[in-house]
C-alpha positions in Angstrom: 24.4 38.3 -24.6 28.0 37.0 -24.5 31.0 36.2 -26.4 33.8 38.5 -27.6 31.5 40.0 -30.0 28.2 40.0 -28.1 28.2 39.7 -24.3 25.3 40.5 -21.8 25.1 38.8 -18.4 23.3 39.0 -15.2 22.8 37.4 -11.8 19.4 37.0 -10.5 17.2 36.1 -6.8 43.4 42.8 -14.1 91.2 45.4 -14.9 89.4 45.7 -11.4 87.1 48.4 -12.4 86.1 46.4 -15.5 85.8 43.2 -13.4 83.6 45.0 -10.8 81.6 46.5 -13.6 81.1 43.0 -15.1 80.3 41.6 -11.8 77.7 44.2 -11.1 76.1 43.5 -14.5 75.8 39.7 -13.8 74.2 40.4 -10.3 71.8 42.8 -12.0 70.8 40.4 -14.6 70.4 37.7 -12.1 68.1 40.0 -10.1 66.2 40.9 -13.2 65.7 37.3 -14.2 64.3 36.5 -10.7 62.0 39.5 -10.7 60.7 39.2 -14.3 57.6 37.4 -15.2 58.1 33.8 -16.6 59.0 33.7 -20.4 56.4 33.2 -23.0 55.6 29.7 -24.1 52.9 27.5 -25.5 49.7 28.7 -27.1 50.4 32.5 -26.9 52.7 33.2 -24.0 53.1 32.6 -20.4 54.7 30.3 -17.9 53.9 26.6 -17.5 53.6 27.4 -13.8 56.9 26.2 -12.4 56.4 28.7 -9.6 54.2 26.9 -7.2 52.1 30.0 -6.6 51.0 30.0 -10.2 48.1 27.6 -10.7 45.8 27.2 -13.6 42.5 29.0 -13.4 38.9 28.0 -14.0 36.2 30.6 -14.6 32.4 30.1 -14.2 30.4 32.8 -15.8 27.1 34.2 -14.9 23.6 34.4 -16.4 23.7 34.6 -20.2 27.4 34.8 -20.0 30.4 32.9 -21.5 34.2 32.8 -21.4 34.2 36.4 -22.7 33.6 37.8 -19.4 37.0 36.6 -18.4 38.7 37.6 -21.6 40.3 40.8 -20.2 41.4 39.3 -16.9 42.9 36.3 -18.8 44.8 38.8 -21.1 46.1 40.5 -18.0 47.1 37.1 -16.4 48.9 36.3 -19.6 50.7 39.7 -19.6 52.0 38.6 -16.2 53.4 35.2 -17.1 50.4 32.9 -17.1 50.1 30.4 -20.0 47.1 31.2 -22.2 46.1 27.5 -22.2 46.2 27.2 -18.5 43.1 29.4 -18.1 39.7 27.7 -18.8 36.1 28.6 -18.6 33.2 26.3 -18.0 30.2 27.4 -20.1 26.6 26.3 -19.8 23.0 27.1 -20.4 22.2 29.5 -17.5 18.5 29.1 -18.0 19.1 25.4 -17.2 16.8 24.2 -20.1 19.5 22.1 -21.7 21.8 21.2 -18.8 21.2 20.6 -14.9 23.4 22.0 -12.2 24.9 18.5 -11.6 25.9 18.3 -15.3 27.6 21.8 -14.9 29.4 20.5 -12.0 30.7 17.6 -14.1 32.0 20.1 -16.6 34.0 21.8 -13.9 35.3 18.3 -12.8 36.5 17.7 -16.4 38.2 21.1 -16.8 39.9 20.8 -13.4 41.1 17.3 -14.1 42.4 18.4 -17.6 44.3 21.3 -16.2 45.9 19.3 -13.3 46.9 16.5 -15.8 48.5 18.9 -18.3 50.2 21.3 -16.0 51.2 19.0 -13.1 49.8 21.5 -10.7 48.5 20.4 -7.2 45.3 22.5 -7.4 43.5 24.9 -9.5 42.2 28.4 -8.6 38.5 28.9 -9.3 36.6 32.1 -10.2 32.8 32.5 -10.2 30.9 35.7 -11.3 27.3 36.4 -10.6 25.3 33.3 -11.1 28.6 31.6 -11.5 29.2 32.2 -7.8 26.0 30.1 -6.8 27.3 27.4 -9.3 30.8 27.5 -7.7 29.6 27.5 -4.1 27.4 24.5 -4.6 30.3 22.8 -6.4 32.7 23.4 -3.4 30.2 22.4 -0.9 29.1 19.3 -2.8 32.1 17.1 -1.7 35.5 17.4 0.2 37.3 15.7 -2.8 36.2 18.6 -5.1 36.9 21.3 -2.6 40.4 19.7 -2.1 41.4 20.3 -5.8 40.8 24.0 -5.4 43.4 26.2 -3.7 41.8 29.5 -4.0 38.1 30.6 -4.8 37.1 34.2 -6.0 33.5 35.1 -5.6 32.7 38.1 -7.9 29.5 40.1 -7.1 27.4 37.2 -6.4 25.8 35.2 -3.4 26.9 35.8 0.1 27.7 32.8 2.5 28.1 32.0 6.2 31.5 30.5 5.6 34.2 29.9 2.8 32.6 27.4 0.4 34.1 24.1 1.1 36.5 25.6 3.5 38.5 26.9 0.5 40.5 30.1 1.0 38.1 32.7 -0.5 38.2 36.3 -1.9 34.8 37.9 -2.3 34.6 41.1 -4.5 31.6 43.4 -4.3 30.3 46.0 -6.6 27.3 48.2 -7.1 26.8 49.3 -3.5 24.0 51.6 -4.6 21.9 48.6 -5.1 22.1 47.4 -1.7 21.6 50.4 0.7 22.1 49.5 4.4 22.9 46.0 3.4 26.4 44.3 4.1 27.4 41.7 1.6 29.9 39.3 2.6 31.2 35.8 3.0 32.0 35.3 6.6 35.7 34.1 7.1 36.7 35.1 3.6 38.6 38.3 2.4 35.9 40.7 1.4 36.8 43.6 -0.8 34.5 46.5 -1.8 35.1 47.5 -5.4 33.3 50.8 -4.9 31.4 52.3 -7.7 31.8 49.7 -10.3 29.2 47.8 -12.3 28.3 44.2 -12.0 30.3 43.1 -15.1 33.0 45.7 -14.6 33.7 44.0 -11.3 35.1 41.1 -13.5 37.1 43.1 -16.0 38.4 46.0 -14.0 42.1 46.6 -13.1 41.2 46.7 -9.3 39.5 43.3 -9.5 42.5 41.8 -11.5 45.0 43.3 -9.0 43.0 41.7 -6.2 42.8 38.4 -7.8 46.5 38.2 -8.8 47.8 39.1 -5.4 45.2 36.6 -3.8 46.4 33.8 -6.2 50.2 34.5 -6.0 50.8 36.4 -2.8 52.4 39.3 -4.8 51.4 42.4 -6.8 51.1 41.9 -10.7 54.0 43.3 -12.6 51.4 45.2 -14.8 47.6 45.7 -15.0 47.9 46.5 -18.6 47.2 44.0 -21.4 50.8 44.3 -22.9 51.1 43.7 -26.7 52.5 40.4 -27.5 55.6 40.1 -29.9 54.7 38.9 -33.3 51.5 37.2 -34.6 48.9 36.2 -32.2 46.9 33.0 -32.1 43.2 33.5 -31.9 40.7 30.8 -31.4 37.2 30.6 -29.8 33.7 29.3 -30.1 30.4 30.2 -31.8 27.4 29.8 -29.6 23.6 30.6 -29.8 22.5 33.2 -27.4 21.3 32.7 -24.7 21.5 29.0 -24.5 25.3 28.8 -25.1 24.6 25.7 -27.4 27.3 25.4 -30.1 26.6 26.1 -33.7 27.2 22.9 -35.6 26.4 23.8 -39.2 28.3 27.0 -40.0 31.2 28.3 -41.9 33.5 30.9 -40.4 35.7 33.1 -42.6 38.3 35.5 -41.3 39.1 38.6 -43.4 41.6 41.4 -42.7 39.8 44.6 -43.1 40.7 48.2 -43.9 40.6 50.2 -40.6 39.3 53.4 -42.5 36.1 52.0 -43.9 35.9 48.3 -42.7 36.2 46.9 -46.3 37.8 43.4 -46.7 41.5 43.4 -47.8 42.0 40.4 -50.1 40.9 36.8 -49.6 40.0 35.2 -46.3 43.2 34.6 -44.0 41.4 31.5 -42.7 38.3 29.5 -43.2 36.8 27.1 -40.7 34.0 24.5 -40.7 32.1 25.1 -37.5 30.8 21.7 -36.5 30.9 21.7 -32.7 31.2 25.4 -32.0 34.9 25.6 -32.0 37.0 27.6 -34.6 40.7 28.5 -35.0 43.4 29.2 -34.2 44.3 31.7 -36.8 47.3 34.1 -36.8 46.4 37.7 -36.3 48.9 40.3 -37.3 49.7 43.2 -34.8 47.3 46.1 -34.9 45.5 44.6 -37.7 41.6 44.6 -37.9 39.5 41.7 -38.7 36.0 40.7 -39.7 34.7 37.2 -38.8 31.9 36.2 -41.1 29.6 33.4 -40.0 27.4 31.9 -42.6 24.4 29.6 -41.8 20.8 29.7 -42.5 19.3 32.7 -44.0 21.4 35.4 -42.4 25.2 36.2 -42.5 26.5 37.3 -39.4 29.5 39.7 -39.4 31.6 40.2 -36.2 34.1 43.0 -35.8 36.5 43.5 -33.0 39.3 45.8 -31.9 42.8 44.6 -32.9 44.0 41.5 -31.0 46.6 42.6 -28.5 47.7 39.1 -27.4 46.9 35.5 -28.2 43.4 34.7 -27.2 41.2 31.4 -26.7 38.2 33.3 -25.3 36.7 34.8 -28.4 33.0 34.1 -28.3 30.7 34.8 -31.3 27.2 34.8 -30.2 24.5 34.5 -32.9 20.8 34.7 -32.7 18.3 32.2 -34.0 15.2 33.4 -35.9 12.8 34.5 -33.3 15.6 35.3 -30.8 15.6 37.9 -28.3 17.4 40.5 -30.4 16.4 39.8 -34.0 12.7 39.4 -33.0 12.8 42.9 -31.7 14.5 44.6 -34.8 13.1 45.4 -38.1 15.0 44.1 -41.2 15.2 46.0 -44.4 17.5 46.1 -47.5 17.8 49.8 -47.0 19.3 49.9 -43.5 21.9 48.2 -41.1 21.1 46.6 -37.9 23.9 46.5 -35.2 24.5 45.2 -31.9 27.3 46.9 -29.8 28.6 45.3 -26.7 31.4 45.7 -24.1 32.0 43.7 -20.9 31.8 46.9 -18.9 28.4 48.6 -18.4 27.6 51.6 -20.6 26.5 54.6 -18.4 24.9 57.8 -19.7 23.6 59.4 -16.6 26.6 59.8 -14.3 27.8 63.3 -15.3 31.7 63.4 -15.8 31.8 59.7 -15.2 29.6 58.8 -18.1 30.5 56.9 -21.3 30.2 58.3 -24.7 29.3 56.2 -27.8 28.7 57.7 -31.3 27.4 55.9 -34.3 27.9 58.0 -37.6 28.4 60.9 -35.5 25.3 60.7 -33.4 25.7 60.3 -29.6 23.4 57.3 -29.0 23.8 56.5 -25.2 21.8 59.7 -24.0 18.4 58.6 -22.5 19.0 54.8 -23.1 21.7 53.8 -20.6 21.1 54.9 -17.1 23.4 53.1 -14.5 20.6 51.2 -13.1 19.9 49.5 -16.5 23.3 47.8 -16.5 23.4 48.1 -20.2 26.2 46.0 -21.8 24.5 45.2 -25.1 22.9 47.8 -27.4 20.7 47.1 -30.3 20.8 49.8 -33.0 18.7 50.0 -36.2 15.7 51.7 -37.9 13.1 50.2 -35.7 10.1 51.3 -38.0 12.0 51.0 -41.4 10.9 54.5 -42.0 14.3 56.1 -42.8 14.3 58.2 -39.6 15.9 58.1 -36.3 14.4 58.6 -32.9 17.3 59.1 -30.5 17.1 59.8 -26.8 14.7 57.2 -25.9 15.2 53.3 -25.5 13.4 50.9 -27.9 10.4 49.9 -25.8 10.8 46.1 -26.6 14.1 46.0 -24.6 12.7 47.8 -21.4 12.1 44.5 -19.5 15.2 42.9 -21.0 18.0 42.9 -18.4 21.2 44.5 -19.5 20.2 45.1 -23.0 19.0 48.4 -24.4 18.3 49.7 -27.9 17.9 52.8 -30.1 16.1 53.7 -33.1 18.7 55.0 -35.5 18.5 54.9 -39.3 21.8 53.7 -40.7 21.5 53.7 -44.5 22.6 50.5 -46.5 24.4 49.7 -48.6 27.2 52.3 -49.0 29.8 52.2 -51.7 32.7 54.2 -50.3 32.3 54.7 -46.6 31.4 52.5 -43.6 29.6 53.1 -40.3 31.9 54.8 -37.8 31.5 54.0 -34.1 33.6 55.9 -31.4 33.5 55.2 -27.7 35.4 57.1 -24.8 35.1 54.9 -21.7 34.2 56.7 -18.3 37.4 57.6 -16.4 39.3 57.5 -19.6 40.5 60.0 -22.4 41.5 57.2 -24.9 38.9 56.8 -27.8 38.1 53.4 -29.2 37.1 53.5 -32.9 35.9 51.0 -35.3 34.5 51.3 -38.8 32.2 48.7 -40.3 30.5 48.2 -43.6 26.7 49.0 -43.9 25.4 45.6 -44.6 21.7 45.5 -45.4 19.7 44.0 -42.5 17.4 42.0 -44.7 20.3 39.4 -45.2 22.9 40.3 -42.7 23.4 41.2 -39.1 26.5 43.1 -37.7 28.0 42.7 -34.2 30.7 45.0 -32.8 32.7 44.5 -29.7 34.6 47.0 -27.9 37.3 45.9 -25.5 36.8 46.4 -21.7 40.5 47.4 -21.2 
């Protein structure tokens, strides 16, 4: 499942003394101006790319993925001077039930043409992840004209190749070595980098992979690998899609509410309302450090999405909703007496790696134990009272998700509704001491669904 709120992906088969002093200051300012990242402009900050080394970027996601897998890298590129609007994603049905590979290639053509036309750049940089590496390699190999419009290609933890696709300068990033004992994965003639003990999706969103991509694209190290807070309000926009087809929602209404960080309750009227007729919504202006609920109404279920505060302007917000009979809702029991949640992060949850495990508690209960071994690659977690019996059964996964790639679930009773308090979620990522905390209302699952997205940075 993908989107900023839900994101699960797979691949299958980042005087004289005074004069001298003034002169020194001028020289210093000139040096700083030369060294600093380009000034903010446009949608949400970043350069238009007057530096020839900075080209627009096109991202192609993997199976059941979306633009959200590149959200953290895009925010890091923007923190280093890229314009937000100069980073695009090509999205498609990865089950190829509603589009063909040729049609996806045509979408890449359109994205490339639009970026070149708007920016005046000579070429783009292309990034593929997982199944997106197959799509991208086939694209580059399909014609010399297509390859000629791509300056650099990054192949993230996907398919190997005997030569750089289409003869394009290639960087290949590899993760999860434990899955391929004794096997050398590489693209011959490319720069191949082992990311070490990183997960499959983590390979897209990690600081190390961003550092490698930025240096490969620009020939220099990034000024920062942090997602630096943007000054003032941030412009936020995105799309509402169905999981897993990535088809757009065309009959919904999206309302954006500011919420109380202590209990998740709404603060006043909606700050924005959008008719969702082609999947797109926004932009709306998000205040620094503020927390928001994005409420989607359509059909018989109201879907509530909650995120961490928006640090920078963002075009890659993806809200993934499930249709009746969908893979998530069909495996969870609804009731007016309990809440159902989906929790996601574009970095795998690990529970069996000792000191390198993640922690995730819901209403004070640690829920990862026993349900998120590293081999599961769990990115999405379904939480709810599976039997609607008012009891929790922690420590073992919901059997219905055992065979579903990258999705796990746990039977936890979350009473609903609640008058004064909300559901408190707290995560401490592996290799970090920083806690990520969100509090959301306890909406009854009979008429509501709740999705919570933790940042991968």
